[in-house]
C-alpha positions in Angstrom: 110.2 117.4 91.8 113.4 115.6 92.9 112.7 112.3 94.5 114.2 112.2 98.0 115.1 108.9 99.6 116.4 107.7 103.0 119.7 105.8 102.9 120.9 105.8 106.5 119.5 105.7 110.0 121.0 106.3 113.4 119.8 106.7 117.0 120.6 106.6 120.6 117.5 106.3 122.8 116.1 105.0 126.1 115.5 101.7 124.3 119.0 101.2 122.9 122.3 102.7 121.8 121.6 102.1 118.1 118.8 101.5 115.6 118.7 97.7 115.8 118.3 97.6 119.6 116.0 100.5 119.7 113.7 99.0 117.1 113.9 95.6 118.7 112.8 97.1 122.0 110.0 99.0 120.4 108.6 95.8 118.7 108.9 94.0 122.0 106.8 96.7 123.7 109.6 97.4 126.2 109.6 100.5 128.3 112.8 102.6 128.5 111.5 104.6 131.5 112.9 104.2 134.9 113.4 105.9 138.3 116.2 108.5 138.3 119.3 107.2 140.2 120.1 110.4 142.0 118.9 112.5 145.0 117.2 115.3 143.0 113.7 114.6 144.4 115.0 114.8 148.0 117.4 117.7 147.4 114.9 119.9 145.4 111.6 118.6 146.5 110.7 117.5 143.0 107.3 116.1 142.2 108.6 113.7 139.5 111.6 111.4 139.9 111.6 109.3 136.7 112.3 109.7 133.0 113.3 107.8 129.8 117.1 107.9 130.2 119.6 106.8 127.5 120.2 103.0 127.4 123.9 103.7 126.5 125.6 106.8 127.7 127.7 108.8 125.1 130.7 108.4 127.3 130.7 104.7 126.5 131.0 105.5 122.8 132.8 108.8 122.4 136.3 109.7 123.5 136.9 111.8 126.7 138.1 114.9 124.7 134.8 114.7 122.7 132.6 114.6 125.7 134.6 117.4 127.3 133.9 119.9 124.5 130.3 119.0 123.7 127.1 119.4 125.6 125.2 116.1 126.0 122.8 117.1 123.3 125.6 117.3 120.8 127.2 114.1 122.1 124.0 112.2 121.4 123.7 113.8 117.9 127.2 112.7 117.0 126.6 109.2 118.2 123.5 108.9 116.1 125.2 110.6 113.1 128.1 108.2 113.1 125.7 105.3 113.0 123.5 106.8 110.3 126.5 107.8 108.1 128.1 104.4 108.3 124.6 102.8 107.7 124.4 104.9 104.5 127.7 103.5 103.4 129.8 106.6 104.2 129.0 108.1 100.8 131.6 110.0 98.9 130.1 113.4 98.3 131.4 116.8 97.5 131.4 118.7 100.8 129.7 121.6 99.1 126.8 119.3 98.2 126.5 117.8 101.7 124.2 119.5 104.3 123.5 119.1 108.0 120.2 120.0 109.7 120.0 119.0 113.4 117.6 120.5 115.8 117.2 120.7 119.6 114.1 122.1 121.3 115.9 123.4 124.4 119.6 123.3 123.5 122.5 122.9 125.9 120.6 123.2 129.2 123.2 121.1 131.1 126.0 123.4 130.0 124.2 126.6 130.7 123.0 125.7 134.2 126.3 124.0 135.2 128.2 127.1 134.0 125.9 129.3 136.1 126.5 127.1 139.2 130.3 127.4 138.6 130.1 131.2 138.3 128.0 131.5 141.5 130.2 129.2 143.5 133.7 129.8 142.1 133.6 133.1 140.3 133.6 134.3 136.7 137.2 133.3 136.1 136.3 129.6 136.4 133.7 129.7 133.6 135.0 127.5 130.7 135.8 129.3 127.4 133.8 126.7 125.5 130.6 127.4 127.4 128.8 129.4 124.6 129.8 127.0 121.8 128.5 124.1 124.0 125.2 125.7 125.1 124.0 127.2 121.8 121.1 125.4 120.2 122.9 125.1 116.9 125.9 123.3 118.5 124.7 119.8 117.5 124.2 120.9 113.9 127.6 122.6 113.9 129.3 119.5 115.3 127.6 117.2 112.7 128.7 119.6 110.0 132.3 119.5 111.3 132.2 115.8 111.7 131.3 115.3 108.0 132.7 118.5 106.5 129.3 119.4 105.4 129.5 122.8 103.6 126.2 123.0 101.7 124.6 124.4 104.9 124.3 123.7 108.6 120.9 124.6 110.1 119.1 124.2 113.4 115.4 125.0 113.2 113.9 125.3 116.7 110.2 124.6 117.0 109.9 122.9 120.4 108.7 119.3 120.2 108.3 119.6 116.4 112.0 120.5 115.9 113.3 117.0 114.9 110.7 116.6 112.2 111.2 120.1 111.0 114.9 119.4 110.6 114.0 116.5 108.3 111.6 118.8 106.4 114.4 121.3 105.9 116.8 118.6 104.7 114.2 117.6 102.1 113.9 121.2 101.0 117.7 121.6 100.7 117.7 118.7 98.2 114.6 120.0 96.4 116.2 123.5 96.0 119.3 122.0 94.5 121.5 123.1 97.4 122.6 119.6 98.3 122.7 116.0 97.1 122.9 114.5 100.6 121.6 115.9 103.9 122.2 114.5 107.4 119.3 115.6 109.5 117.3 115.0 112.7 117.0 116.0 116.3 118.5 115.6 119.7 117.7 116.5 123.3 119.4 116.2 126.6 117.0 117.8 129.1 116.7 115.3 131.9 117.8 118.0 134.5 116.1 119.2 137.6 115.0 122.5 136.2 113.2 121.3 133.0 111.6 118.5 134.9 110.4 120.8 137.6 109.1 123.4 135.1 107.2 120.8 133.1 105.8 119.4 136.4 104.7 122.9 137.5 102.7 123.2 134.2 101.0 119.9 135.1 102.4 118.5 131.9 104.3 115.5 133.4 102.9 112.2 134.7 103.5 111.9 138.4 103.3 108.1 138.6 106.5 107.8 140.6 105.4 104.5 142.0 105.1 102.9 138.5 107.3 104.8 136.0 107.2 102.2 133.3 103.4 102.5 133.1 103.4 106.3 133.3 103.4 107.1 129.6 99.9 105.9 128.4 98.8 107.7 125.3 95.1 107.5 124.6 94.3 105.8 127.9 91.5 107.2 130.0 93.9 107.4 133.0 96.7 109.2 131.2 98.1 112.1 133.4 100.9 113.6 131.4 104.0 112.9 129.4 107.3 111.3 130.5 110.5 113.2 129.7 113.0 111.3 127.5 116.4 112.0 126.0 118.3 110.9 122.9 118.8 111.6 119.2 117.5 110.4 115.9 119.3 111.0 112.6 118.4 110.1 109.0 120.5 110.5 105.8 118.4 112.0 103.0 119.6 111.8 99.5 118.4 112.6 96.0 117.2 109.3 94.4 119.6 110.0 91.5 122.6 110.4 93.7 121.7 107.3 95.7 121.2 105.2 92.5 124.5 106.4 91.1 126.4 104.9 94.0 124.2 101.8 94.4 122.9 102.8 97.8 120.4 100.7 99.8 117.2 102.7 100.2 115.0 102.4 103.3 112.1 104.5 102.2 111.1 107.7 100.3 110.3 111.0 101.9 107.2 111.9 99.8 105.8 115.0 101.4 105.7 117.4 104.3 103.3 119.8 105.9 104.0 122.7 108.3 101.4 124.9 109.9 100.9 127.1 113.0 97.9 127.1 115.3 98.2 130.8 116.3 96.3 129.9 119.4 98.3 129.6 122.6 102.0 129.4 123.7 101.5 125.8 125.1 98.1 124.5 124.4 97.1 123.1 120.9 94.1 124.6 119.1 91.2 122.5 120.5 89.9 121.1 117.3 93.3 120.2 115.9 92.6 122.2 112.7 96.2 123.2 112.3 97.4 119.6 112.8 94.9 118.4 110.2 96.1 121.0 107.7 99.7 120.0 108.2 98.8 116.3 107.5 96.7 117.4 104.4 99.6 119.4 103.1 102.0 116.5 103.4 99.6 114.0 101.8 98.9 116.4 98.9 102.6 117.2 98.3 103.1 113.4 98.2 100.5 113.2 95.5 98.5 110.7 97.5 94.9 110.3 98.7 94.1 109.7 102.3 93.1 106.2 101.4 96.8 105.5 100.5 97.8 106.1 104.2 98.3 102.8 106.0 100.0 103.9 109.2 100.4 106.9 111.5 103.1 107.4 114.1 101.3 109.8 116.4 102.7 112.7 118.4 100.6 111.3 121.3 102.5 112.5 124.3 100.0 111.1 126.9 98.6 114.4 128.1 94.8 114.5 129.0 94.0 117.2 126.5 96.6 116.9 123.7 96.0 113.3 122.8 92.3 113.8 121.9 93.1 116.9 120.0 95.4 114.9 117.8 92.8 112.1 117.6 90.3 114.7 116.3 92.9 116.0 113.8 93.6 112.5 112.5 89.9 111.8 112.1 89.6 115.1 110.4 92.1 114.0 107.8 91.2 110.4 107.4 87.4 110.6 107.7 85.8 107.2 107.0 89.3 105.7 106.3 90.2 106.1 110.1 89.4 102.4 110.9 91.7 101.3 108.0 94.8 103.0 109.4 97.1 101.5 112.1 98.0 104.1 114.8 101.1 103.8 116.9 102.2 106.0 119.9 105.8 105.0 120.5 106.3 107.6 123.2 104.6 105.1 125.5 108.0 103.3 125.4 110.6 106.0 124.9 109.1 108.9 126.7 109.1 112.3 125.0 112.4 113.3 123.5 111.2 116.9 122.9 113.3 118.2 120.0 114.5 114.7 119.3 111.0 113.1 119.2 110.1 113.8 115.6 113.4 112.4 114.4 113.4 109.2 116.5 109.7 108.7 115.5 110.7 109.2 111.8 113.2 106.3 112.3 110.3 104.2 113.7 108.0 105.2 110.8 110.7 104.3 108.2 111.4 101.0 109.9 107.6 100.3 110.0 107.4 100.8 106.3 110.6 98.8 105.5 109.5 95.8 107.6 105.7 96.3 107.0 104.9 96.2 110.7 103.4 98.8 113.0 105.0 99.0 116.5 102.8 98.8 119.5 101.5 101.3 122.0 102.0 100.0 125.6 100.2 100.8 128.8 96.8 101.4 127.3 94.4 99.3 129.5 91.3 101.5 128.9 91.3 103.3 125.5 89.7 106.6 125.4 86.3 106.1 123.7 86.8 109.3 121.7 89.9 107.9 119.9 88.0 106.1 117.1 91.2 105.1 115.2 92.7 101.6 115.2 95.3 101.8 117.9 98.1 99.1 117.9 98.2 97.9 121.5 100.8 95.8 123.3 102.0 93.8 120.3 103.1 94.8 116.7 100.6 94.5 113.9 101.3 93.6 110.3 100.9 96.3 107.6 99.8 95.2 104.1 102.3 92.7 102.7 102.1 93.9 99.1 102.0 97.1 97.1 103.2 100.6 97.9 102.6 101.8 101.5 102.6 105.3 102.9 102.8 106.5 106.5 102.6 109.8 108.4 104.8 110.9 111.2 103.2 113.7 113.3 105.1 116.2 115.5 103.6 119.1 117.3 105.3 121.6 119.6 104.7 124.4 122.2 103.9 127.6 120.4 101.5 125.9 118.0 104.1 124.3 115.6 102.7 121.5 113.5 104.8 119.3 111.3 103.7 116.2 109.4 106.0 114.0 107.2 104.8 111.4 104.7 107.1 108.5 104.0 106.6 105.8 101.4 108.0 102.3 100.8 111.2 102.2 98.7 
């Protein structure tokens, strides 16, 4: 099999406008969640009025013509892509050997609903001609492809909250299949809008801690009451090891294996025993050619829902068995909120940085750990990973519809 390595990282998130500030915020255990600075709660009678909003708005980075023609989801993807591409050294690559895979769980919800409001209030003639290219879920992937002239393929797998991780898995496969030497891949989401917030709240999926938003996302805590919506994008540059070596590229980590399964259980709820999640992790570890005892760190999906967190805990224990107490578990959504289709990509960036710097980021807001967890949760402050030898880590991403994706990364 072709060895696949990570040579570039990019993000824009509730913790920062780039990888350095986002990672620094994560290691500091800082929350990127805040009360929304608008009148939505009063206007619409919304039950939730906080979220993990971007630390740096795309309008501060992109030109006005760019923001006019792109939905916020694509804007965020372009911001992260430009950072990742520059971080990789802006490699010279034949456009027909360069791919783009960028996912979104929801797509251009701002464009769609704003266009509908315009049509109702002002008539059909006022709907912008760019509305469909802006709202389509593949718009971020298309714009990344246009940005880099990537012609090996431009894809946008949509698998709810597993989308960003699945995009990275597809990028890996493009290189394995010989379709590309370099693939820019990840996820993005811009869904902090009254409708998605109200819909998630109606499902009883969101935390309602309006009085203390920074403490609202509390994975594995006995008083967790739902997830916190976040926004942003994470992008990684994947490259065949041969191509990276030929150009003398700096390598962050290796992408060693991936696993994808489906629960076949419920449109929103995970299978109660987490069997599909365990199978996804097992597939990834086996593809990597590793044993479970080689796993040092897991960045959990861990959204802070009363039911979902313990299902994943059972799945992780189902994989690790007696090795569970030797693995450092992090739940970074406690700081960023849940980026939906961007979550698996941002958390891949966190996993890669954890391996590179040999440190597991903290989980904040856990004052009373659920006794069923039985895995070594990194709380409040970072914890060192083994300082010597090869390390491997799993990034988990699970989505509505029973989509399960696990990625195994290893030290460079």
